[in-house]
C-alpha positions in Angstrom: 135.7 101.1 105.7 133.6 99.4 108.4 129.9 98.8 108.6 127.4 98.3 111.4 124.3 96.2 110.7 121.1 96.3 112.7 117.5 95.1 112.1 114.1 95.2 113.6 110.8 93.4 112.7 108.2 95.9 111.4 104.8 95.9 109.7 103.2 93.4 112.1 105.9 90.8 111.5 105.8 90.7 107.7 109.0 92.7 107.1 112.3 93.4 108.7 114.0 96.7 108.5 117.7 96.4 107.9 119.9 99.4 108.7 123.6 99.7 107.6 125.9 102.4 108.9 129.2 102.9 107.0 132.1 104.6 108.8 135.9 105.0 108.4 136.6 104.0 112.1 136.3 107.7 113.1 133.4 109.3 111.2 130.1 108.0 110.0 130.1 108.5 106.2 126.8 107.0 105.0 123.8 104.9 106.0 121.0 103.0 104.4 117.8 101.6 105.7 115.4 99.2 103.8 112.5 96.9 104.6 112.7 93.4 103.2 110.3 90.4 103.5 110.5 88.5 106.8 109.3 84.9 107.1 108.6 84.2 110.8 108.1 80.5 110.2 111.2 80.1 108.1 114.3 81.6 109.7 116.6 80.2 107.1 114.8 81.9 104.2 114.8 85.2 106.2 118.5 84.8 106.8 119.2 84.3 103.1 117.2 87.4 102.2 119.0 89.5 104.8 122.4 88.2 103.6 121.6 88.9 99.9 120.4 92.5 100.8 123.4 93.3 102.9 126.0 91.9 100.5 124.3 93.7 97.5 124.2 97.0 99.4 127.8 96.8 100.5 129.0 95.8 97.0 127.1 98.8 95.5 128.6 101.2 98.0 132.1 99.8 97.5 131.9 100.2 93.7 130.5 103.7 93.8 133.0 105.0 96.3 136.0 102.8 95.3 136.6 101.5 98.8 137.0 98.1 100.6 135.3 97.0 103.7 137.5 95.6 106.5 134.9 94.5 108.9 131.3 94.5 110.1 129.5 94.5 113.3 126.1 93.0 113.7 123.7 94.0 116.4 122.8 91.3 118.9 119.1 91.9 118.4 119.4 91.1 114.7 121.3 87.9 115.5 118.6 86.8 117.9 115.8 87.4 115.4 117.2 85.2 112.6 
């Protein structure tokens, strides 16, 4: 399985919406979108929160569907934010 990861700042800069799209290289099979806290004055803390959320979500999906992730793509806009 593969995943695409994107994010956008929402709620006046107090949260970031993280979206994950899971696909098997041909078809999109699932997606998730959640808002987590965003710390505009502490990019390292925000990056840690995003990392924890993404890893937790992918681990949960992997266990529920008995699959392994081979790779991930991260949207450039998310990389620029954090």
